[in-house]
C-alpha positions in Angstrom: 0.0 0.0 0.0 1.1 3.6 -0.7 2.1 5.4 2.4 0.4 8.8 3.0 2.6 11.8 2.7 3.9 13.7 5.8 6.0 16.8 5.9 8.1 17.1 9.0 9.3 20.6 10.0 12.3 20.2 12.2 12.9 23.2 14.5 16.5 24.5 14.7 17.8 25.1 17.2 16.5 22.1 19.2 17.9 19.6 21.8 21.0 20.0 23.9 22.1 23.4 24.9 25.6 24.4 26.1 24.8 24.1 29.8 23.3 20.6 29.4 26.2 19.4 27.2 28.7 20.7 29.8 26.9 19.0 32.7 26.9 15.7 30.9 30.6 16.0 30.1 31.3 16.8 33.8 29.7 13.5 34.9 31.5 11.6 32.1 34.9 13.2 32.9 34.4 12.6 36.6 33.9 8.9 35.9 37.0 8.9 33.7 39.1 10.7 36.4 37.9 9.0 39.6 36.2 5.8 38.3 32.8 4.5 39.4 30.8 5.2 41.3 30.4 8.9 41.0 27.4 10.2 42.9 25.2 12.9 41.3 22.9 15.0 43.4 19.5 15.1 41.5 19.2 14.2 37.9 22.1 15.9 36.1 19.6 17.1 33.5 15.9 16.3 33.3 16.0 13.4 30.8 15.6 9.8 31.7 17.5 8.6 28.6 20.5 10.7 29.6 20.3 9.5 33.2 20.1 5.8 32.2 23.1 6.1 30.0 25.2 7.7 32.7 24.0 5.1 35.2 25.3 2.4 32.9 28.7 4.1 33.0 28.7 4.1 36.8 26.9 7.3 37.9 24.6 7.0 41.0 21.8 9.5 41.2 20.6 10.6 44.6 18.4 13.4 45.8 20.3 14.6 48.9 23.9 14.8 50.0 23.1 12.7 53.0 22.9 9.7 50.6 26.5 10.1 49.4 29.5 8.6 51.1 32.3 10.9 52.2 35.0 9.1 50.1 33.4 9.2 46.7 33.1 12.2 44.3 29.7 14.0 44.0 28.5 16.2 41.1 25.8 18.9 41.6 23.3 19.0 38.8 23.0 21.7 36.1 20.0 23.2 37.8 22.1 24.6 40.7 21.9 23.9 44.5 21.4 26.0 47.6 24.7 27.4 49.1 24.4 25.1 52.0 25.0 22.0 49.8 28.6 22.7 48.7 29.2 24.1 52.2 28.2 20.8 53.7 30.3 18.9 51.2 33.3 21.0 52.1 32.7 20.4 55.8 32.7 16.6 55.1 35.9 17.1 53.1 34.2 15.5 50.0 35.4 15.8 46.5 32.7 17.6 44.6 32.2 19.2 41.2 29.6 21.8 40.5 27.8 21.3 37.1 25.5 24.3 37.6 24.9 25.9 34.2 26.9 29.2 34.1 23.7 31.0 33.1 22.0 29.8 36.3 25.2 30.8 38.3 24.7 34.3 36.8 21.2 34.5 38.4 22.7 33.3 41.7 25.3 36.1 41.6 22.6 38.6 40.8 20.5 37.5 43.8 23.6 37.7 46.1 24.4 41.2 44.8 20.9 42.4 45.5 21.0 41.0 49.0 24.3 42.8 49.6 22.7 46.1 48.4 19.8 45.7 50.8 17.2 44.9 48.1 14.4 42.3 48.4 14.5 40.0 45.4 11.5 38.8 43.5 12.2 35.5 41.8 9.9 34.8 38.8 9.7 31.0 38.5 7.9 27.8 39.3 7.7 26.6 42.9 9.5 23.4 43.6 11.7 23.4 40.5 15.3 22.5 41.4 16.6 25.7 39.8 14.2 27.8 41.9 15.1 25.9 45.1 18.8 26.5 44.3 18.4 30.2 43.6 16.3 30.8 46.7 19.0 29.0 48.7 21.6 31.6 47.7 20.5 34.2 50.2 19.0 34.4 53.7 15.4 33.1 54.2 12.9 35.9 53.8 15.1 37.9 51.5 13.5 36.5 48.4 9.8 36.1 47.3 8.7 33.7 44.6 6.4 35.2 41.9 4.7 32.6 39.7 1.9 34.5 38.0 0.7 37.9 37.0 -1.7 37.6 39.9 1.2 37.2 42.3 2.8 40.3 40.8 -0.4 42.3 41.3 -0.9 41.2 44.9 2.7 41.2 46.3 3.0 43.7 49.1 6.6 44.7 49.8 7.9 46.2 53.0 9.6 48.9 51.0 8.7 49.4 47.3 11.8 51.4 46.7 14.1 48.5 47.5 13.1 45.7 45.1 14.8 43.7 42.4 13.8 40.8 40.3 15.5 37.7 38.7 14.0 34.9 36.8 14.3 31.1 36.4 16.2 30.6 33.1 13.7 28.2 31.5 10.5 30.1 31.6 8.1 31.1 28.8 9.4 34.3 27.3 5.9 35.6 26.7 4.5 34.7 30.2 7.5 36.2 31.9 7.2 39.5 29.9 3.6 39.9 31.2 4.7 39.3 34.8 7.6 41.8 34.5 5.3 44.4 32.9 3.0 44.1 36.0 5.9 44.5 38.4 7.4 47.5 36.5 4.0 49.2 36.5 3.6 48.7 40.3 7.2 49.3 41.3 8.9 51.9 39.0 12.1 51.7 41.0 12.4 48.0 40.5 16.0 46.9 39.8 16.3 44.7 36.7 18.9 42.2 35.4 21.6 43.8 33.3 20.8 41.0 30.7 17.7 38.9 30.4 17.9 35.9 32.8 15.9 33.6 30.5 18.7 31.8 28.7 19.6 32.0 25.0 18.7 28.4 24.4 15.2 28.7 26.0 14.5 31.8 23.9 15.9 30.3 20.7 13.9 27.1 21.0 10.7 28.9 21.8 11.2 31.2 18.8 11.8 28.2 16.5 8.7 26.3 17.7 6.6 29.4 17.1 7.6 29.3 13.4 6.9 25.6 12.9 3.6 25.7 14.9 2.3 28.3 12.4 2.7 25.8 9.6 1.9 22.5 11.3 -1.3 20.9 12.4 0.5 18.8 15.0 3.6 19.6 17.0 5.6 17.0 19.0 8.0 18.2 21.7 10.5 15.6 22.8 11.4 16.0 26.5 10.6 15.0 30.0 7.5 15.9 31.9 9.7 17.5 34.7 11.7 19.5 32.2 10.6 23.1 32.5 11.9 24.2 29.1 10.2 21.3 27.4 6.8 21.9 29.0 7.1 25.6 27.9 7.8 24.5 24.3 4.5 22.5 24.2 2.6 25.5 25.6 4.2 27.9 23.1 3.3 25.5 20.2 -0.3 25.4 21.4 -0.5 29.2 21.5 1.2 29.7 18.1 -1.2 28.0 15.7 -0.7 24.3 16.0 -4.1 22.4 16.1 -2.5 20.1 18.8 0.8 19.7 20.6 2.1 16.9 22.8 5.1 16.4 25.0 6.6 12.9 24.5 9.6 11.2 26.1 10.4 9.3 22.9 8.8 7.7 19.8 7.3 5.0 22.0 4.9 7.5 23.5 3.3 8.5 20.2 -0.4 7.9 19.9 -0.7 7.5 16.1 -4.3 8.6 16.3 -2.9 12.1 16.8 -1.9 12.0 13.1 -5.4 11.6 11.7 -5.8 14.4 9.1 -2.2 15.7 9.7 -0.2 16.7 6.6 2.5 18.6 8.4 4.2 17.7 11.7 6.3 20.1 13.6 9.1 18.5 15.6 11.4 19.9 18.3 13.2 18.8 21.4 13.8 20.4 24.8 17.3 21.5 25.9 18.0 18.2 27.7 16.8 15.8 25.1 19.4 14.1 22.9 19.2 14.2 19.1 18.9 10.4 19.0 15.4 10.7 20.3 14.5 13.2 17.5 15.9 10.7 14.9 13.9 8.0 16.5 10.6 9.9 16.0 11.5 10.6 12.4 12.3 6.9 11.8 8.9 5.9 13.4 7.2 8.3 11.1 9.0 6.9 8.0 7.6 3.5 8.8 4.1 4.8 8.4 4.4 7.8 6.1 6.2 9.0 3.0 8.2 11.5 4.9 9.6 14.8 3.6 11.7 16.4 6.3 13.0 20.0 6.3 14.9 21.9 8.9 13.5 25.4 9.8 16.5 27.4 11.1 15.7 30.5 13.1 19.0 31.0 15.0 22.6 29.7 15.0 24.1 28.6 18.3 27.8 28.5 18.9 28.0 28.8 22.7 30.4 26.5 24.5 31.0 26.4 28.3 34.3 25.1 29.6 34.2 22.2 32.1 35.8 22.9 35.5 39.6 22.9 35.5 39.8 20.0 37.9 38.4 17.8 35.1 40.2 19.2 32.0 43.1 16.8 32.2 40.6 13.8 32.3 
């Protein structure tokens, strides 16, 4: 039987960003330098396929430092950790490597600077996300307030409206964050702002790319984990940008082929912690059922590279 035609629009950029690539390299190089096991506090990045591959190499993933022995190396995830975590590791004389994305570390430094300047910091982000937990743990309790929605921005009552600053989680929806910031600016004209946007280049680029493909596709699939903030945001952006439907999938195995009824054009992208192999797996699964014509839609070029810590470079 003749296969029905399907055009696949591949978003570019998609998949791994420089911070994710660096974090994975840090675990791999730690294993090369010190051997297995190397402990990793929290998932190094939010992707089960990445985690399983590193586990097979000898990485052991835990949620808290208390689960790590003193005599084995520990890596802190790309999302960042509260200041008390490396302090406790140092107290226990542990070998540790911080894989926090440099763009998250930038937000940490901003929050610390605001605290030194006597400003109360508003953190725009999602409660419970590891990056938010890590950022809030950079300064004293009570010196930072989490703002999740425009409603939060409208109702927040500061002790001193002249001494406020804001920072953001790096993986938010650009459009949603803009609305929250506009509300804060309107209410607090003296609000101190980041010198450069805290939402990272990779999040912004991937959202811009999915907007373009969603305008041309009936269906958009986003490859990523359900606990990956940037992946969830990509699905939301696709839904708002013209796609008839958008779904977040971990891999080709999660596709419900009924979604493709009446679909002529598929938009395909991947969150910043999803490997390209998963994208190719979805394309292969489509080729088994459709006569596929694939084209890449390039909206930005990325050449950012972050160096791994010096302690690992010789590995």
